[in-house]
Every structure is written in structure tokens, then in C-alpha cells.
PyMOL Python script that loads the backbone (N, CA, C, O; Angstrom):
from pymol import cmd

cmd.read_pdbstr("""\
ATOM      1  N   MET A   1     218.112 124.264-196.888  1.00  0.00           N
ATOM      2  CA  MET A   1     216.858 124.140-197.578  1.00  0.00           C
ATOM      3  C   MET A   1     217.047 124.558-199.030  1.00  0.00           C
ATOM      4  O   MET A   1     217.944 125.338-199.352  1.00  0.00           O
ATOM      5  N   ARG A   2     216.217 124.047-199.877  1.00  0.00           N
ATOM      6  CA  ARG A   2     216.295 124.387-201.292  1.00  0.00           C
ATOM      7  C   ARG A   2     215.409 125.587-201.566  1.00  0.00           C
ATOM      8  O   ARG A   2     214.239 125.616-201.183  1.00  0.00           O
ATOM      9  N   VAL A   3     215.978 126.569-202.231  1.00  0.00           N
ATOM     10  CA  VAL A   3     215.227 127.770-202.582  1.00  0.00           C
ATOM     11  C   VAL A   3     215.629 128.223-203.982  1.00  0.00           C
ATOM     12  O   VAL A   3     216.669 127.822-204.505  1.00  0.00           O
ATOM     13  N   LYS A   4     214.794 129.060-204.574  1.00  0.00           N
ATOM     14  CA  LYS A   4     215.098 129.600-205.892  1.00  0.00           C
ATOM     15  C   LYS A   4     216.335 130.492-205.828  1.00  0.00           C
ATOM     16  O   LYS A   4     216.686 131.023-204.774  1.00  0.00           O
ATOM     17  N   GLU A   5     216.974 130.640-206.960  1.00  0.00           N
ATOM     18  CA  GLU A   5     218.137 131.515-207.053  1.00  0.00           C
ATOM     19  C   GLU A   5     217.702 132.930-206.672  1.00  0.00           C
ATOM     20  O   GLU A   5     216.671 133.408-207.144  1.00  0.00           O
ATOM     21  N   GLY A   6     218.451 133.576-205.854  1.00  0.00           N
ATOM     22  CA  GLY A   6     218.137 134.928-205.415  1.00  0.00           C
ATOM     23  C   GLY A   6     217.408 134.987-204.080  1.00  0.00           C
ATOM     24  O   GLY A   6     217.390 136.036-203.436  1.00  0.00           O
ATOM     25  N   THR A   7     216.810 133.884-203.655  1.00  0.00           N
ATOM     26  CA  THR A   7     216.050 133.884-202.403  1.00  0.00           C
ATOM     27  C   THR A   7     216.969 134.082-201.203  1.00  0.00           C
ATOM     28  O   THR A   7     216.634 134.825-200.280  1.00  0.00           O
ATOM     29  N   ARG A   8     218.105 133.435-201.209  1.00  0.00           N
ATOM     30  CA  ARG A   8     219.033 133.602-200.073  1.00  0.00           C
ATOM     31  C   ARG A   8     219.484 135.043-199.931  1.00  0.00           C
ATOM     32  O   ARG A   8     219.578 135.565-198.820  1.00  0.00           O
ATOM     33  N   LEU A   9     219.764 135.691-201.066  1.00  0.00           N
ATOM     34  CA  LEU A   9     220.156 137.101-201.034  1.00  0.00           C
ATOM     35  C   LEU A   9     219.013 137.944-200.465  1.00  0.00           C
ATOM     36  O   LEU A   9     219.245 138.840-199.654  1.00  0.00           O
ATOM     37  N   TRP A  10     217.780 137.655-200.891  1.00  0.00           N
ATOM     38  CA  TRP A  10     216.618 138.399-200.406  1.00  0.00           C
ATOM     39  C   TRP A  10     216.495 138.267-198.892  1.00  0.00           C
ATOM     40  O   TRP A  10     216.275 139.261-198.201  1.00  0.00           O
ATOM     41  N   TRP A  11     216.638 137.029-198.362  1.00  0.00           N
ATOM     42  CA  TRP A  11     216.540 136.816-196.916  1.00  0.00           C
ATOM     43  C   TRP A  11     217.625 137.578-196.174  1.00  0.00           C
ATOM     44  O   TRP A  11     217.358 138.181-195.135  1.00  0.00           O
ATOM     45  N   ARG A  12     218.849 137.556-196.699  1.00  0.00           N
ATOM     46  CA  ARG A  12     219.942 138.300-196.046  1.00  0.00           C
ATOM     47  C   ARG A  12     219.627 139.793-196.017  1.00  0.00           C
ATOM     48  O   ARG A  12     219.866 140.464-195.013  1.00  0.00           O
ATOM     49  N   GLN A  13     219.086 140.311-197.127  1.00  0.00           N
ATOM     50  CA  GLN A  13     218.749 141.728-197.190  1.00  0.00           C
ATOM     51  C   GLN A  13     217.618 142.074-196.216  1.00  0.00           C
ATOM     52  O   GLN A  13     217.672 143.094-195.529  1.00  0.00           O
ATOM     53  N   GLU A  14     216.597 141.218-196.166  1.00  0.00           N
ATOM     54  CA  GLU A  14     215.491 141.455-195.241  1.00  0.00           C
ATOM     55  C   GLU A  14     215.957 141.369-193.791  1.00  0.00           C
ATOM     56  O   GLU A  14     215.533 142.171-192.959  1.00  0.00           O
ATOM     57  N   ALA A  15     216.808 140.426-193.485  1.00  0.00           N
ATOM     58  CA  ALA A  15     217.355 140.309-192.130  1.00  0.00           C
ATOM     59  C   ALA A  15     218.096 141.588-191.762  1.00  0.00           C
ATOM     60  O   ALA A  15     217.905 142.126-190.671  1.00  0.00           O
ATOM     61  N   ALA A  16     218.934 142.073-192.662  1.00  0.00           N
ATOM     62  CA  ALA A  16     219.695 143.296-192.400  1.00  0.00           C
ATOM     63  C   ALA A  16     218.763 144.497-192.232  1.00  0.00           C
ATOM     64  O   ALA A  16     218.983 145.326-191.350  1.00  0.00           O
ATOM     65  N   LYS A  17     217.728 144.602-193.064  1.00  0.00           N
ATOM     66  CA  LYS A  17     216.760 145.708-192.962  1.00  0.00           C
ATOM     67  C   LYS A  17     216.075 145.711-191.602  1.00  0.00           C
ATOM     68  O   LYS A  17     215.703 146.768-191.095  1.00  0.00           O
ATOM     69  N   ASN A  18     215.908 144.543-191.018  1.00  0.00           N
ATOM     70  CA  ASN A  18     215.226 144.418-189.731  1.00  0.00           C
ATOM     71  C   ASN A  18     216.204 144.326-188.566  1.00  0.00           C
ATOM     72  O   ASN A  18     215.851 143.880-187.474  1.00  0.00           O
ATOM     73  N   ASN A  19     217.441 144.755-188.817  1.00  0.00           N
ATOM     74  CA  ASN A  19     218.495 144.849-187.793  1.00  0.00           C
ATOM     75  C   ASN A  19     218.978 143.509-187.251  1.00  0.00           C
ATOM     76  O   ASN A  19     219.434 143.436-186.110  1.00  0.00           O
ATOM     77  N   PHE A  20     218.886 142.461-188.040  1.00  0.00           N
ATOM     78  CA  PHE A  20     219.491 141.189-187.704  1.00  0.00           C
ATOM     79  C   PHE A  20     220.777 141.101-188.522  1.00  0.00           C
ATOM     80  O   PHE A  20     220.766 140.669-189.675  1.00  0.00           O
ATOM     81  N   ILE A  21     221.883 141.517-187.908  1.00  0.00           N
ATOM     82  CA  ILE A  21     223.146 141.663-188.622  1.00  0.00           C
ATOM     83  C   ILE A  21     224.185 140.735-188.009  1.00  0.00           C
ATOM     84  O   ILE A  21     224.282 140.598-186.789  1.00  0.00           O
ATOM     85  N   TYR A  22     224.955 140.106-188.877  1.00  0.00           N
ATOM     86  CA  TYR A  22     226.076 139.286-188.439  1.00  0.00           C
ATOM     87  C   TYR A  22     227.266 139.668-189.302  1.00  0.00           C
ATOM     88  O   TYR A  22     227.283 139.375-190.498  1.00  0.00           O
ATOM     89  N   GLY A  23     228.261 140.319-188.713  1.00  0.00           N
ATOM     90  CA  GLY A  23     229.398 140.814-189.495  1.00  0.00           C
ATOM     91  C   GLY A  23     228.929 141.879-190.459  1.00  0.00           C
ATOM     92  O   GLY A  23     228.359 142.890-190.048  1.00  0.00           O
ATOM     93  N   ASN A  24     229.167 141.659-191.741  1.00  0.00           N
ATOM     94  CA  ASN A  24     228.768 142.622-192.770  1.00  0.00           C
ATOM     95  C   ASN A  24     227.542 142.159-193.542  1.00  0.00           C
ATOM     96  O   ASN A  24     227.290 142.650-194.642  1.00  0.00           O
ATOM     97  N   ASP A  25     226.782 141.236-192.998  1.00  0.00           N
ATOM     98  CA  ASP A  25     225.681 140.634-193.734  1.00  0.00           C
ATOM     99  C   ASP A  25     224.471 140.476-192.823  1.00  0.00           C
ATOM    100  O   ASP A  25     224.560 140.682-191.613  1.00  0.00           O
ATOM    101  N   GLY A  26     223.354 140.113-193.410  1.00  0.00           N
ATOM    102  CA  GLY A  26     222.154 139.855-192.639  1.00  0.00           C
ATOM    103  C   GLY A  26     222.229 138.501-191.952  1.00  0.00           C
ATOM    104  O   GLY A  26     222.680 137.525-192.551  1.00  0.00           O
ATOM    105  N   ALA A  27     221.794 138.435-190.710  1.00  0.00           N
ATOM    106  CA  ALA A  27     221.797 137.184-189.945  1.00  0.00           C
ATOM    107  C   ALA A  27     220.466 136.471-190.182  1.00  0.00           C
ATOM    108  O   ALA A  27     219.516 136.644-189.418  1.00  0.00           O
ATOM    109  N   THR A  28     220.405 135.674-191.240  1.00  0.00           N
ATOM    110  CA  THR A  28     219.150 135.030-191.615  1.00  0.00           C
ATOM    111  C   THR A  28     218.652 134.060-190.554  1.00  0.00           C
ATOM    112  O   THR A  28     217.443 133.969-190.338  1.00  0.00           O
ATOM    113  N   GLY A  29     219.532 133.341-189.892  1.00  0.00           N
ATOM    114  CA  GLY A  29     219.109 132.403-188.866  1.00  0.00           C
ATOM    115  C   GLY A  29     218.400 133.100-187.723  1.00  0.00           C
ATOM    116  O   GLY A  29     217.359 132.635-187.260  1.00  0.00           O
ATOM    117  N   GLU A  30     218.954 134.212-187.263  1.00  0.00           N
ATOM    118  CA  GLU A  30     218.330 134.974-186.186  1.00  0.00           C
ATOM    119  C   GLU A  30     216.984 135.534-186.629  1.00  0.00           C
ATOM    120  O   GLU A  30     216.025 135.553-185.857  1.00  0.00           O
ATOM    121  N   PHE A  31     216.920 135.989-187.876  1.00  0.00           N
ATOM    122  CA  PHE A  31     215.679 136.528-188.410  1.00  0.00           C
ATOM    123  C   PHE A  31     214.604 135.432-188.474  1.00  0.00           C
ATOM    124  O   PHE A  31     213.454 135.661-188.101  1.00  0.00           O
ATOM    125  N   LEU A  32     214.988 134.250-188.946  1.00  0.00           N
ATOM    126  CA  LEU A  32     214.035 133.136-189.000  1.00  0.00           C
ATOM    127  C   LEU A  32     213.600 132.719-187.598  1.00  0.00           C
ATOM    128  O   LEU A  32     212.442 132.355-187.397  1.00  0.00           O
ATOM    129  N   ASP A  33     214.509 132.767-186.626  1.00  0.00           N
ATOM    130  CA  ASP A  33     214.149 132.474-185.240  1.00  0.00           C
ATOM    131  C   ASP A  33     213.113 133.475-184.722  1.00  0.00           C
ATOM    132  O   ASP A  33     212.172 133.100-184.023  1.00  0.00           O
ATOM    133  N   ALA A  34     213.295 134.751-185.072  1.00  0.00           N
ATOM    134  CA  ALA A  34     212.348 135.783-184.643  1.00  0.00           C
ATOM    135  C   ALA A  34     210.972 135.547-185.263  1.00  0.00           C
ATOM    136  O   ALA A  34     209.953 135.778-184.613  1.00  0.00           O
ATOM    137  N   ILE A  35     210.937 135.095-186.497  1.00  0.00           N
ATOM    138  CA  ILE A  35     209.666 134.775-187.150  1.00  0.00           C
ATOM    139  C   ILE A  35     209.033 133.570-186.463  1.00  0.00           C
ATOM    140  O   ILE A  35     207.836 133.572-186.178  1.00  0.00           O
ATOM    141  N   ALA A  36     209.827 132.555-186.201  1.00  0.00           N
ATOM    142  CA  ALA A  36     209.307 131.337-185.572  1.00  0.00           C
ATOM    143  C   ALA A  36     208.768 131.603-184.167  1.00  0.00           C
ATOM    144  O   ALA A  36     207.814 130.958-183.732  1.00  0.00           O
ATOM    145  N   SER A  37     209.377 132.550-183.464  1.00  0.00           N
ATOM    146  CA  SER A  37     208.938 132.845-182.092  1.00  0.00           C
ATOM    147  C   SER A  37     207.765 133.822-182.053  1.00  0.00           C
ATOM    148  O   SER A  37     207.207 134.073-180.984  1.00  0.00           O
ATOM    149  N   GLY A  38     207.387 134.372-183.200  1.00  0.00           N
ATOM    150  CA  GLY A  38     206.269 135.307-183.244  1.00  0.00           C
ATOM    151  C   GLY A  38     206.659 136.759-183.100  1.00  0.00           C
ATOM    152  O   GLY A  38     205.791 137.632-183.097  1.00  0.00           O
ATOM    153  N   GLU A  39     207.963 137.043-182.978  1.00  0.00           N
ATOM    154  CA  GLU A  39     208.417 138.429-182.887  1.00  0.00           C
ATOM    155  C   GLU A  39     208.089 139.178-184.182  1.00  0.00           C
ATOM    156  O   GLU A  39     207.760 140.364-184.153  1.00  0.00           O
ATOM    157  N   TYR A  40     208.180 138.484-185.306  1.00  0.00           N
ATOM    158  CA  TYR A  40     207.802 139.002-186.615  1.00  0.00           C
ATOM    159  C   TYR A  40     206.730 138.084-187.174  1.00  0.00           C
ATOM    160  O   TYR A  40     206.753 136.876-186.936  1.00  0.00           O
ATOM    161  N   VAL A  41     205.796 138.653-187.913  1.00  0.00           N
ATOM    162  CA  VAL A  41     204.697 137.875-188.471  1.00  0.00           C
ATOM    163  C   VAL A  41     204.688 138.045-189.984  1.00  0.00           C
ATOM    164  O   VAL A  41     204.806 139.156-190.502  1.00  0.00           O
ATOM    165  N   ILE A  42     204.546 136.927-190.677  1.00  0.00           N
ATOM    166  CA  ILE A  42     204.456 136.953-192.131  1.00  0.00           C
ATOM    167  C   ILE A  42     203.014 136.654-192.512  1.00  0.00           C
ATOM    168  O   ILE A  42     202.424 135.684-192.035  1.00  0.00           O
ATOM    169  N   ILE A  43     202.448 137.498-193.380  1.00  0.00           N
ATOM    170  CA  ILE A  43     201.092 137.248-193.858  1.00  0.00           C
ATOM    171  C   ILE A  43     201.107 137.185-195.377  1.00  0.00           C
ATOM    172  O   ILE A  43     202.029 137.688-196.019  1.00  0.00           O
ATOM    173  N   SER A  44     200.093 136.573-195.941  1.00  0.00           N
ATOM    174  CA  SER A  44     200.022 136.450-197.392  1.00  0.00           C
ATOM    175  C   SER A  44     199.730 137.806-198.036  1.00  0.00           C
ATOM    176  O   SER A  44     199.179 138.704-197.398  1.00  0.00           O
ATOM    177  N   LYS A  45     200.100 137.937-199.285  1.00  0.00           N
ATOM    178  CA  LYS A  45     199.846 139.170-200.031  1.00  0.00           C
ATOM    179  C   LYS A  45     198.346 139.449-200.099  1.00  0.00           C
ATOM    180  O   LYS A  45     197.913 140.597-200.001  1.00  0.00           O
ATOM    181  N   THR A  46     197.562 138.388-200.267  1.00  0.00           N
ATOM    182  CA  THR A  46     196.108 138.546-200.344  1.00  0.00           C
ATOM    183  C   THR A  46     195.558 139.124-199.038  1.00  0.00           C
ATOM    184  O   THR A  46     194.739 140.043-199.063  1.00  0.00           O
ATOM    185  N   ALA A  47     196.006 138.591-197.900  1.00  0.00           N
ATOM    186  CA  ALA A  47     195.553 139.103-196.605  1.00  0.00           C
ATOM    187  C   ALA A  47     195.979 140.554-196.417  1.00  0.00           C
ATOM    188  O   ALA A  47     195.203 141.366-195.914  1.00  0.00           O
ATOM    189  N   TRP A  48     197.192 140.887-196.813  1.00  0.00           N
ATOM    190  CA  TRP A  48     197.700 142.258-196.715  1.00  0.00           C
ATOM    191  C   TRP A  48     196.818 143.197-197.525  1.00  0.00           C
ATOM    192  O   TRP A  48     196.421 144.258-197.042  1.00  0.00           O
ATOM    193  N   GLU A  49     196.516 142.807-198.743  1.00  0.00           N
ATOM    194  CA  GLU A  49     195.688 143.630-199.620  1.00  0.00           C
ATOM    195  C   GLU A  49     194.286 143.803-199.034  1.00  0.00           C
ATOM    196  O   GLU A  49     193.711 144.888-199.123  1.00  0.00           O
ATOM    197  N   GLN A  50     193.736 142.755-198.441  1.00  0.00           N
ATOM    198  CA  GLN A  50     192.417 142.852-197.837  1.00  0.00           C
ATOM    199  C   GLN A  50     192.417 143.804-196.645  1.00  0.00           C
ATOM    200  O   GLN A  50     191.441 144.520-196.419  1.00  0.00           O
ATOM    201  N   LEU A  51     193.497 143.812-195.893  1.00  0.00           N
ATOM    202  CA  LEU A  51     193.584 144.713-194.730  1.00  0.00           C
ATOM    203  C   LEU A  51     193.666 146.172-195.140  1.00  0.00           C
ATOM    204  O   LEU A  51     193.099 147.040-194.476  1.00  0.00           O
ATOM    205  N   PHE A  52     194.374 146.447-196.237  1.00  0.00           N
ATOM    206  CA  PHE A  52     194.670 147.840-196.570  1.00  0.00           C
ATOM    207  C   PHE A  52     193.956 148.367-197.795  1.00  0.00           C
ATOM    208  O   PHE A  52     194.271 149.465-198.254  1.00  0.00           O
ATOM    209  N   THR A  53     193.005 147.625-198.343  1.00  0.00           N
ATOM    210  CA  THR A  53     192.260 148.146-199.479  1.00  0.00           C
ATOM    211  C   THR A  53     190.773 148.283-199.177  1.00  0.00           C
ATOM    212  O   THR A  53     189.972 148.530-200.079  1.00  0.00           O
ATOM    213  N   LYS A  54     190.406 148.125-197.914  1.00  0.00           N
ATOM    214  CA  LYS A  54     188.997 148.291-197.536  1.00  0.00           C
ATOM    215  C   LYS A  54     188.617 149.770-197.664  1.00  0.00           C
ATOM    216  O   LYS A  54     189.382 150.660-197.294  1.00  0.00           O
ATOM    217  N   THR A  55     187.441 150.002-198.188  1.00  0.00           N
ATOM    218  CA  THR A  55     186.966 151.384-198.320  1.00  0.00           C
ATOM    219  C   THR A  55     186.134 151.753-197.106  1.00  0.00           C
ATOM    220  O   THR A  55     185.464 150.908-196.514  1.00  0.00           O
ATOM    221  N   ALA A  56     186.185 153.018-196.747  1.00  0.00           N
ATOM    222  CA  ALA A  56     185.451 153.495-195.566  1.00  0.00           C
ATOM    223  C   ALA A  56     183.998 153.733-195.892  1.00  0.00           C
ATOM    224  O   ALA A  56     183.228 154.136-195.020  1.00  0.00           O
TER     225      ALA A  56
END
""", "prot")
cmd.dss("prot")
cmd.show_as("cartoon", "prot")
cmd.util.cbc("prot")
cmd.orient("prot")
């Protein structure tokens, strides 16, 4: 897939942070599979902000 410069590195780092490791690097394919299966959920920044900026 086509992505901006630096995006592949970011995905590898995120995969590694979430314990999807292959050799000495992040296993991006496994991480993407986990997202696709619902094991991990991605939400928009706007939705995140709405969830955590509500006042009591």
C-alpha cells in the first residue's frame, strides 16, 4: 500500500509496542490482522477527545 514517508516506521513501532514482534522488528501484518479482527480498535482523534474531555 502507498503511505507517507515515515508511516511504515510508525506502524512497526506501534506493532512492537503492542507486543507484535517478528525478529528484531514490529510485526505489522499481525498487528493489522488484530485490528481487522477487532482485537484492537482504532478510533478518530475527535471521538477520543469527546470521550475524555467531558466535564462532570
